[in-house]
C-alpha positions, 0 to 999 in steps of 0.5 A: 500471521501474514497481516503482521508483516510490514515492509520498510518504504526506504530500504525495502526489508521486511519486519514485524515492527509496526512503527519503524524499520529496525535497520534504517528507522524509516516508515513501514507499510503493509505490503499486501493488497486489499482483499478482492470482492465483487460486492465491494461498495467502494469499487467505483471510487477506487476506479475513478481515483486510479483513472485520475492518477493515471491522467495526472502521471501521463501529463494530460 
């Protein structure tokens, strides 16, 4: 049931609608993080993307 819950990106309310927010018609996202696994084969790529995003946001 927890994966059915969505959050509006505009107003922040939670809903069960999968396409748009019933209050402001904004886009909805899944607010839960992905499951953690030590055997994650894509971990290396996520770390690289995180580091490049941090460098881009810091202005270097």
